N, C-alpha and C positions, 0 to 999 in steps of 0.2 A: 352966498347963503344957500342958494339952490343946490350947489355942488355939495355942500356939507350935509344938507338934509338928505340928498340922494345917497351919499356915502354912508351915512348912519343907517338909512333904510336897507341898503344892500348888505351892510355888515350884520345888521340884526337878522335879516332873512337867512344869511349863511349860518349864523349861530343856531337858529331854530332848525334848519335843515340838518345840521351836524347831529343834533339830538335824534332826529328821525332816522338817520342812517343806521344807528344801533338797532332800532326797532325793525327796520327793513331787513337788516342782516339776520336777525332772529327769525323773521318770517321766511326768508330764503332758506335758512338752515332747516326749518321744519318742512318746507316743501321738498327740499332735496332728500330729506329722510323719508318722506312719504313716497317719493318716486324710487327710492332705493339707490340713488346715485351718490357718488362721492363718499361712500362708506368703506372703511378699511376693515374687512372682516376676515382677512387672511389667516389670522392666528386663532380664529374661533373654530372649535371642533364641532363637526356635525356627525361624528361617529356615534352610533347607537341612538340616533334620533328618528322619530316617527312624525311625518307630516300628513295632515288630513285636509281633504277638500270635500265639501258637501254641496251638491247641487240639487235643488228641489224644483221639480216640474209638475205640471198638472196631473200627469198619469204615472209618474215614477219619481223615485229619489235615487240619485247616483252618489255613492260614497267612494272615494278613492283614497288610498293610503300609499305613501312611499316610506319604506323602512330602509335606513342606511346603516350598514354594519361594515366598517372599514371601507374597502373598495367594492363591496358587493351591495346590490340594491334589490329590494323586492317591491314590486308595484302591484297593488291589489285593487281591483275594481269590483264594487258590489252594486248590483242593480236591484232595487226594491220596487216591485210592481204594486201600485196602490189599488188597482181594481181586483186583482186575484190574491194579493198578499204574499206572493212567492218572491223569493230572492234567488238571484243567480250571481255567480262571482267568477272572475278570471284572476289567476295568480301568475304574474310574470316575474321572472328572475333575470338578473343581468349584472351589469357593473356600472360604476360611476367614474367620472373623471372631473376633478375640480381644479380650476385655475382662477385664483383670486376669489371673486364673488360669483363666478359662473360655475354652475354644476350641470354637467351633461350626463344624462342617464340613457343607457341602451339596454333594454330588456329583450334578450333574444331567445328566451325559453318560456313557453306557456305550459305551466304545470309539468315542468321538467322535460318537455319535448321541444326540440329545436323548431323554431318557426322561420319561414323564409324571409319575412320582412319584420325586423325587430321594431318594437315600440320605442321611440326615442323622444326624449324631452330635454329641452334646454331651459334651465331655470336660473334665475338671478336670486342670490341669497341677500336678504335685507333684514334689518333689525329696526323695529319701531317700538318705542316704549318698552324696551327689554323683552320683546316678543320676536322670535325668529319667524321669518316668512320665506317661502320659495315662490317666486313669481314666474309663471310660465311666460317666456319671452314671446311666443307665438300667439297664445290665446289670452294672455293677461290674467289667467286664473291665479288666485292667491292661495297657496298651501300654507296652513298655519301649523306651527309646532304643537304636537299633541300635548306636551307638558303644559303649555300655556292654555290650551283649549280645555283640558280636563280640570284646571284650577277653578274655572268659572262656573 
């Protein structure tokens, strides 16, 4: 009798756990989407896309833009000083290389003048809730697609 009760208890717990595995799988899928892993975005075009990053500090605001047109890229940094109200900018141009979900940017010209050390960025292309992001692999900064940003 004890064996039958133990068997029914074990069988019942397995049946309940099987229902939870579906919920656990959904949670894992959302976590993978948030981290940007296991996404197949090879066929997604990023041509003519503009990505924006805004950082707000106590004394300044930094706005950065990456504009991708074909294999060419333009990287713009805008610094807004909160105390004086002045803005300064740097415009870098270069090229990009894309392999699957990894986008490598190398900007070797500052305002059309060759610079000795190019600005390089390695970015991971991700998609969350139909919004494209570029995540900087080194600094973990998240660049949002301007089309999604300007809708809000």
